[in-house]
C-alpha atoms as one frame of an Amber mdcrd trajectory, in Angstrom:
protein
 -15.784 -24.251   8.486 -14.826 -20.904   7.001 -16.888 -17.853   7.757 -16.373
 -16.325   4.300 -19.674 -16.771   2.532 -22.077 -15.438  -0.040 -23.755 -12.534
   1.727 -27.455 -11.886   1.742 -27.764  -8.544  -0.030 -28.622  -5.618   2.216
 -31.503  -4.532   0.012 -32.245  -7.744  -1.871 -30.818  -9.010  -5.173 -30.993
  -7.147  -8.441 -29.932  -8.260 -11.898 -26.344  -8.118 -13.083 -27.483  -6.277
 -16.172 -27.330  -3.025 -14.229 -23.503  -3.338 -14.031 -21.059  -1.685 -16.425
 -20.454  -4.751 -18.626 -20.410  -3.058 -22.012 -18.037  -3.512 -24.966 -15.595
  -0.992 -23.528 -15.008  -2.945 -20.332 -11.409  -4.186 -19.960 -10.428  -7.522
 -18.452  -8.011  -6.738 -15.635  -6.636 -10.275 -15.222  -4.570 -10.159 -18.417
  -0.923 -10.237 -19.495  -1.155  -6.539 -20.330  -1.401  -5.711 -16.642   1.621
  -7.918 -15.928   3.712  -6.411 -18.717   3.031  -2.704 -18.326   0.442  -1.590
 -15.746   1.317   2.083 -16.229   0.436   1.855 -19.920  -2.816   0.061 -19.121
  -3.806   2.809 -16.680  -2.856   5.456 -19.233  -4.994   3.823 -21.917  -7.958
   3.366 -19.557  -7.713   7.012 -18.561  -7.553   8.057 -22.209 -10.496   5.897
 -23.258 -12.790   6.299 -20.265 -11.600   9.164 -18.077 -11.179   8.966 -14.319
 -13.488   5.953 -13.842 -13.302   2.948 -16.182 -15.527  -0.121 -16.667 -13.570
  -3.322 -16.001 -14.102  -7.073 -15.765 -12.753  -9.033 -12.800 -12.070 -12.774
 -12.663 -14.889 -14.678 -14.342 -15.839 -11.514 -16.233 -17.580 -10.023 -13.211
 -18.111  -6.313 -14.010 -16.943  -3.486 -11.782 -15.615   0.062 -11.977 -11.940
   0.989 -11.592 -11.450   4.407  -9.995  -8.375   5.839 -11.748  -8.473   9.533
 -10.905  -6.808  10.924  -7.787  -9.660  13.346  -7.060 -12.288  10.678  -7.725
 -10.524   8.201  -5.449 -10.334  10.858  -2.754 -14.072  11.451  -3.120 -14.926
   7.744  -2.932 -12.805   7.105   0.146 -14.022  10.284   1.854 -17.730   9.433
   1.578 -18.432   6.078   3.315 -22.162   6.769   3.291 -22.448   6.869  -0.504
 -19.531   4.563  -1.283 -20.041   1.951   1.392 -17.813  -0.903   2.571 -20.397
  -3.616   3.330 -20.094  -6.092   0.441 -23.641  -7.363   1.013 -24.738  -4.297
  -0.957 -23.395  -5.865  -4.184 -26.122  -6.793  -6.630 -23.958  -9.418  -8.358
 -23.865 -12.121  -5.669 -26.150 -14.535  -7.509 -23.594 -14.652 -10.339 -20.514
 -15.326  -8.212 -19.431 -18.928  -7.485 -18.461 -20.003  -3.977 -14.884 -20.681
  -5.078 -14.430 -17.307  -6.807 -10.733 -16.381  -6.329 -11.604 -12.982  -4.852
 -14.007 -14.411  -2.269 -11.548 -13.910   0.637 -11.631 -10.190  -0.147 -15.339
  -9.660  -0.783 -17.192 -12.432   1.065 -18.844 -10.706   3.984 -17.632 -11.614
   7.463 -17.731  -9.791  10.817 -14.550  -7.776  10.394 -13.837  -4.093  10.691
 -13.038  -4.101   6.962 -16.746  -4.518   6.170 -18.140  -2.638   9.174 -19.802
   0.734   8.746 -20.774   3.654  10.967 -20.649   3.210  14.742 -19.773  -0.465
  14.401 -16.720   0.390  12.336 -15.674   3.000  14.894 -15.884   0.387  17.665
 -13.873  -2.181  15.731 -11.315   0.288  14.400 -10.668   1.715  17.870  -9.773
  -1.723  19.204  -7.405  -2.442  16.315  -5.875   1.052  16.444  -5.190   0.778
  20.185  -3.764  -2.747  19.881  -1.368  -1.742  17.114  -0.448   1.497  18.894
   0.466  -0.524  22.000   3.473  -1.983  20.182   6.631  -0.281  21.419   8.422
   0.933  18.286  11.846   0.660  19.938  11.152  -2.966  20.793   9.755  -3.493
  17.291  12.943  -2.152  15.770  15.033  -4.392  18.015  12.930  -7.412  17.055
  13.182  -6.515  13.370  16.959  -6.253  13.721  17.117  -9.692  15.371  15.045
 -11.250  12.603  17.081  -9.518   9.887  20.377 -10.652  11.421  19.119 -14.238
  11.755  18.214 -14.331   8.080  21.425 -12.674   6.865  23.508 -15.085   8.949
  22.206 -17.900   6.749  23.616 -16.523   3.487  26.266 -13.978   4.531  29.135
 -16.437   4.098  28.153 -17.515   0.595  28.583 -14.190  -1.198  25.280 -14.699
  -2.998  21.603 -14.436  -2.125  18.176 -13.983  -3.596  16.842 -11.108  -1.545
  13.116 -11.651  -2.114  12.843 -15.330  -1.157  15.748 -15.369   1.303  15.074
 -12.064   2.999  12.284  -9.626   2.068   9.562 -12.272   2.162  10.793 -13.583
   5.515  11.225 -10.467   7.637   7.623  -9.131   7.880   5.875 -12.429   8.637
   8.447 -13.444  11.249   8.118 -10.110  13.012   4.308  -9.992  12.784   3.843
 -13.551  14.027   6.037 -12.717  17.014   3.899  -9.646  17.687   0.938 -12.012
  17.674   2.614 -14.293  20.192   2.867 -17.182  17.728   5.688 -19.709  17.711
   8.438 -19.030  15.111   7.779 -22.263  13.214   4.220 -21.065  12.560   5.562
 -18.188  10.476   6.546 -20.464   7.582   3.059 -21.965   7.238   1.304 -18.600
   7.587   3.665 -17.044   5.051   2.842 -19.736   2.501  -0.894 -19.423   3.057
  -1.016 -15.621   3.010   0.890 -15.525  -0.269  -1.584 -17.975  -1.773  -4.493
 -16.081  -0.289  -3.557 -12.658  -1.635  -2.613 -13.864  -5.119  -6.294 -14.719
  -5.703  -5.734 -18.081  -7.354  -7.786 -21.272  -7.174  -6.319 -22.156  -3.786
  -7.021 -18.808  -2.119 -10.203 -19.917  -0.346  -8.516 -23.003   1.128  -5.506
 -20.900   2.164  -7.827 -18.471   3.900  -9.396 -21.364   5.773  -6.033 -22.539
   7.082  -5.103 -19.055   8.311  -8.547 -18.758   9.906  -8.103 -22.039  11.771
  -4.712 -20.962  13.120  -6.158 -17.715  14.411  -9.011 -19.602  16.118  -6.408
 -21.769  17.873  -4.454 -18.676  18.869  -7.512 -16.999  20.374  -8.322 -20.129
  22.374  -4.813 -19.911  23.841  -5.250 -16.204  24.600  -8.472 -16.917  26.484
  -6.708 -19.639  28.481  -3.799 -17.294  29.227  -5.185 -13.731  29.428  -1.790
 -12.354  30.464  -0.155 -13.332  27.174   1.758 -10.550  25.437   0.906  -9.509
  21.905  -1.701  -7.837  19.732  -4.402 -10.575  20.089  -4.331 -10.308  23.888
  -4.569  -6.521  23.656  -7.658  -6.842  21.481  -9.225  -9.439  23.784  -8.834
  -7.101  26.767 -10.054  -3.965  24.956 -13.095  -2.075  26.238 -14.800  -2.653
  22.883 -15.560  -6.170  24.197 -14.879  -7.903  20.896 -15.985 -11.487  20.437
 -13.472 -14.162  19.491 -14.982 -14.315  15.996 -14.521 -10.565  15.580 -10.910
 -10.709  16.752 -10.090 -13.707  14.555 -11.392 -11.955  11.467  -9.532  -8.742
  12.241  -6.299 -10.663  12.881  -6.631 -12.364   9.503  -7.091  -8.968   7.890
  -3.985  -7.711   9.649  -1.912 -10.685   8.496  -2.795 -10.511   4.816  -2.680
  -6.705   4.768   0.765  -6.589   6.365   2.750  -9.554   5.085   2.856  -9.430
   1.284   2.519  -5.659   1.047   5.474  -5.119   3.430   7.452  -7.837   1.655
   7.001  -6.014  -1.646   7.669  -2.630  -0.048  11.061  -3.919   1.100  11.793
  -5.766  -2.153  10.734  -2.931  -4.427  12.776  -0.401  -2.441  15.854  -2.632
  -2.539  15.331  -3.052  -6.277  15.187   0.723  -6.719  18.320   1.265  -4.672
  20.233  -1.436  -6.535  19.317  -0.186 -10.006  19.010   3.610  -9.778  22.174
   5.731  -9.841  20.570   8.310  -7.531  20.936   5.837  -4.676  24.291   4.337
  -5.621  26.461   6.876  -3.795  24.707   6.211  -0.495  24.389   2.436  -0.717
  26.817   2.129   2.207  23.956   2.969   4.527  22.694   6.524   4.114  19.487
   6.506   6.168  17.896   9.378   4.265  18.233   7.552   0.964  16.386   4.537
   2.385  13.476   6.739   3.405  13.461   8.327  -0.038  13.415   4.920  -1.697
  10.547   3.679   0.467   8.478   6.795  -0.282   9.236   6.731  -4.002   8.157
   3.087  -4.222   4.773   4.008  -2.756   4.316   6.431  -5.654   5.924   4.525
  -8.522   5.507   0.810  -7.728   3.165   0.555  -4.783   2.861  -3.009  -3.424
  -0.967  -2.807  -3.438  -1.944  -1.253  -6.784  -5.678  -1.797  -6.310  -8.132
  -2.734  -3.595 -11.643  -4.145  -3.768 -13.665  -2.292  -2.863 -16.612  -0.055
  -2.274 -20.275  -0.568  -3.152 -22.539   2.257  -4.202 -25.342   2.817  -1.697
 -27.314   4.912  -4.204 -27.261   5.809  -7.891 -24.692   8.523  -8.493 -22.310
  10.079 -11.022 -18.566   9.633 -10.573 -15.942  10.761 -13.062 -18.632  11.213
 -15.693 -19.869   7.610 -15.317 -23.318   6.558 -14.147 -22.799   4.397 -11.075
 -25.839   2.329 -10.111 -26.844   1.325  -6.626 -25.035  -1.900  -5.734 -22.197
  -1.451  -8.266 -18.738  -2.528  -7.159 -15.904   0.004  -7.278 -12.248  -1.035
  -7.235  -9.872   1.516  -5.728  -7.116   2.092  -8.276  -4.416   3.190  -5.846
  -1.520   2.912  -8.316  -3.562   4.492 -11.087  -4.437   7.450  -8.838  -0.760
   7.872  -7.944  -0.025   7.985 -11.680  -2.680  10.646 -12.337  -0.826  13.349
 -14.326  -2.444  16.048 -12.196  -0.625  14.894  -9.044   2.274  12.668 -10.071
   5.543  14.026  -8.600   8.849  14.169 -10.452  11.343  12.457  -8.173  14.272
  13.545 -10.300  13.278  17.122  -9.525  13.679  16.571  -5.763  10.081  15.687
  -4.883  11.223  13.021  -2.420   9.310  14.569   0.482   5.928  14.353  -1.246
   3.845  11.838   0.716   0.408  12.631  -0.703   0.187   9.245  -2.413  -2.873
   6.997  -2.125  -0.942   3.801  -1.393  -2.471   3.507   2.081  -5.860   4.584
   0.699  -7.696   7.416   2.443 -10.533   8.022   4.831 -11.916   5.949   7.674
 -11.203   2.641   5.926  -7.601   3.477   5.044  -4.678   1.620   6.554  -4.585
   2.609  10.249  -1.797   5.053  11.089  -0.153   2.709  13.639  -0.088  -0.062
  11.027   1.653   2.239   8.545   4.206   3.173  11.190   4.902  -0.447  12.121
   5.315  -1.424   8.457   7.720   1.458   7.935   9.807   0.489  10.980  10.037
  -3.114   9.768  10.877  -2.075   6.189  13.386   0.603   7.141  15.133  -1.690
   9.606  15.297  -4.588   7.157  17.032  -2.446   4.541  19.343  -0.726   7.028
  20.546  -4.012   8.540  21.121  -5.531   5.113  23.203  -2.582   3.914  25.145
  -2.421   7.170  25.962  -6.135   7.030  26.586  -6.305   3.263  27.778  -2.811
   2.277  29.069  -3.829  -1.167  25.949  -5.726  -2.235  25.240  -5.429  -5.973
  22.700  -6.883  -8.366  23.918 -10.169  -9.891  21.928  -9.670 -13.118  21.246
  -6.698 -15.337  18.278  -4.523 -14.278  16.522  -5.515 -17.511  16.451  -9.142
 -16.346  14.400  -8.405 -13.238  10.856  -9.740 -13.451   7.888  -8.064 -11.829
   5.179 -10.165 -10.242   2.101  -8.123 -11.127  -1.588  -8.687 -10.675  -4.558
  -6.416 -10.161  -3.935  -6.557  -6.416  -0.172  -6.967  -5.914   3.028  -5.693
  -7.485   6.510  -6.737  -6.474   9.867  -7.760  -7.880   9.771 -11.540  -8.174
  13.469 -12.100  -7.423  16.529 -10.018  -6.547  19.702 -12.086  -7.078  22.693
 -10.269  -5.562  26.410 -10.708  -4.945  28.638  -9.352  -2.156  31.872 -10.030
  -0.358  31.354 -13.162   1.763  31.452 -12.557   5.492  34.214 -14.321   7.384
  33.469 -17.123   9.892
């Protein structure tokens, strides 16, 4: 039975009428977001300023933090803008099968922990991720990349999202977990369904949860097993199996689709932008530039839910009530005119983006480093193996898979000289 559930509010329920559901609130789950998210953010900023009233699935009201400074303030003050979702005053209005339940239903994970408890949980995860040898990680990423390229290298054609970008991260991460290779396919399918927040997301979460429970039982039977779960089990924080399982699930869904889209979006940039054409034969600096630019321009995680106001406050000129939900508009903050870099004016070294969030609940530094190693290696190996790879369709035909929570190129059909025997 899943441990994602309707929380009991920290301070007791209060009516939904205190939320920002007024005529100006914008439904985020619309075709407008799919078609042109940058224009939607621009319009919201114009109409409402740095913080805009929005409606989530089922017309559940929340606030979208659009401004860079405002997002920095929210993520820098965990006391006022807290992470424990039980603070939300809207729980009585949210159905058990709400598509966003895997992201907001309270469970004992470091994602929802606060204060000293968060420090304890985060230390264990930080140390486990930091224990991964980056040279070994690169070698493993190269092996996975070569295995995948071997499948299509002789054909002269491939679809780089389905055949490659979506395969590399989950295969590497599951191996870091000590899971069998055939488990990667099932976990990949479930994590994609889980993070797309559709009607099957709760069931997908349950399947991933059950696999992690099985994995932890194996770790306890074999304490000398290699991998991140065993590192967490042996950590001085003395985590329970339930705590580890929940943190492993968070690691899987935070790493798989976001890294997939980081790779895919960077490949898309390099295959369509003339600034990268002259170094497509494998210039390592251009790959790093592409990966950084994607985090600014088309970040894989455009928004994250969320924070909950611990007290009444003012943010970006809006009255935020105690218990209100705030969605972190990471892509919108990156597009804030006050900070947005001009990459055609050689701003490639600017890494002040909010794509990894900020503050104590941001993506842990070791996790960022591991994702970058996997992404960089995947692109390098592809360009080394297929140096004349080109897009098989016009750039205008590429379709973006956009939602409030994810943004990635849906497919990258390419052509190249077939490899011999």
